[in-house]
N, C-alpha and C positions, 0 to 999 in steps of 0.2 A: 762165567763157569771156569774152574781151575781143573788141571788134569794132574793127578798125582801119580808120579811114575815110580812110586815105591809103596811098600805095604804099610798099612796104618796100625799094625800091632794087633792086640787083642780085640779091639772094638772095630766093626765094620766101617770102612771108609766112608760110606754115606751117612752114617751115624756121627762120625767125627766132623763131616762137613755141616751138620745141621747144628752142632753144639754151640758154635759161636753165634749163630742166629737166636738160639735160645737164650743165650747169655745176654745178648743185646736187649732182648724183650724184657728179660727179668730185671736188667738193671734199670730199664724205663720204669718198672713197676716200683722198685725202690726208690726212685727219684720222685715218683709221684705217691709215695708213702701207701702203697698198696701192701697188704699183709699176706694175702693168700691169692692163689690163682689156680684155676682149674686146668685139667689137661685139654678140655674143650676150648677154653680161652686161649691158651697157648697155641693150640692146634689152629685156631682161626688167625692169630698174628702171624705165625710162622707159615700159613698156607699149606698145611698138611692136614692129615686126619688124627683125631684123638688117639687112636690105636697105635699110630706111629709114634706119638709123643710118649705114651705109656711105654711101649717097647723100647724106645731109645733110653728112657730113663732107668731101665733095669740095669744098665750099665753104670749107673752112678751110685748104686748101693741103695741103702733103705733110706727112703725119703718122706716117711710118715705113714698115716693110715690111709689105705685106698678108699676113695669116695668123699674125702674131706677136703680135696684140694692140697697144693702144695705151699708150704710156708715159704715166701719169697726169699727171705734172708737165707734158709737153709738150702733152697735151691741154687741161689746164686753161689754160695760157698761150694757146694758139691760141683757145679759146673767149671767154676774157677780152678778148683783142685784138679779136676780131671783133665782140663786143658793146659793146666800148668801157668795160668795167667795170675795166679796168686803171688808170684814172685818176678823179680826183675828179668827182663829179657833185653840185652843190648842189641840194637840194630845198626849195621852199618850199610850204606848205599854207595854201590859203584856206578858211576855215571852222573855227571852234575849237569846235564842238559835239562831241557824243559820238564821232563818227566821226573828226572831225579830230584830237581828242585821242588816240584809239586808234592812229591811223596815226603821229602824232608819238612815241608811246611804242613803237611797233613795232620790234622788232630788225631787221626786213627793210628798213625804211626808213633805217637807220642801220648799213648793212653794205655789203661788196661794191663800195665806192667812193662809195655814196650817203650823203649826210649833210643832215639836215633843218636848214636855217639860219634858217628864219623862219616863223612862225605868224600869219596875219592873220584879222581879222574886222571887220564894220562894227558890230556890236553893243556899245554902251557899257558893257553889264553884264560883258562878258568881256574887253574891251581892258585891259590892264594885269595881268590874272591870269598866273599862271606854270603852265605845263605842260612836265613834265620840267625842262630847263635853259633853256627858252624863254619869254620874255615875249610874250603876245599882243600885236600891233601892229595899229594901224588899217590899213585898205586904203590910206589916203592915203600911207602910208610905204613902200609897195611899191617904187616907182621908186627911191627913195633907197637902199633895202636891197640891191637886185640890181644896181644901176648898175655896180659894179666886178667883178660875177661873170661868168663865162663858162659856157656849157653848162647854164644853169639849168633844171630841170624844175618844172613847176607842177603842183600836185595841187588839183583843185576838190573840195571836201568841204561845199559849201553846199546849201541847200534848191533844188530845181528852178528856182524862179522868179528866184534870183540867179545862176544858172550862167552864162548868156550874158553878163551884165555883168561878171562876174568873169573870164571867158575874155578878153574885151576888154581889160580893165584888164592882164591878164597880157601880152597881146600888146602893149599900148602900153609896157610895161616891157621888151619885147624878149625875152619868154619865148615860145618858138616850139614847145616840146614840152609837151603837156598830157595829164596822166592826169585823166579825169573820172569821179568817182563819183557825181555828181547823176544821177538817173534822168531825163534828157532828153537830146535830140541837139542838138548845138552847131551853129548856123549861122553859121560864121566862115570866114575866108579859108582857102583850100585849101592855102596854103603852110604853114601851121600843122599840125604833126602831132598828132592827137588820138587818144587811145585812151579808149573808153567802157567802163567796168565797171559794169555794170547789175545789182545783185544782184537786183532783183525779177524782171528777165528770166530769170536762173538758176533762181530758184524756180519759175517758170512752166515752164521746161524740166523740172525736177524732178517737177512735177506731172503733166506729159505721161507721162513714163516709169513713173511710180508708177501712174497710170491704166491704162496698157497692161499693166503687170504684173498688175494686179488683174483686169483683163478676161480675161487668159489663164488665171488661176487659176480663174475662174468657169466657164470653158468646159471645164474638166477634169471 
């Protein structure tokens, strides 16, 4: 689960959160040469109800005749356009530790219009090393690397103590969309869109549900 600390615009945040899942499902249909998919089939794959799917799709414009299903190609284009994944998004990652390297090598960060174009760190021991086809650069070169790029997304994969300074460095480089993997909340300008992905919080949530399940079993 991610936590959006900014507004999502005209589309409700919960709908925005579901659109990438719909896109993944529809892309799988395309790969399997499926031409039409119903709201019920989409709902089953996305683990929501069909009314939610139909309501979410009202934000995508006209998608065809109701009751006849959705043309997969039309739906894919509509979701891609709404999400903005129909054009290139350069991504830079700050933090070349285990997490930063894993993200750099992840197919998900080099697909659907996204491309990791820079990996940065402040540790002289890793600067100059190679990860995939990227050479780890010093943070001091961030501005120079992104100055000619547009719509750059920054990813923070640093220790918590370095996260806020890293975010400020990104903002100074005119990176205003940040995905933060460091387990800390960033206190920065509200004009910057930040998504926090805190894996430790997710583990705590899982611990809660596991405890509840164990308690129910003990009551039987």
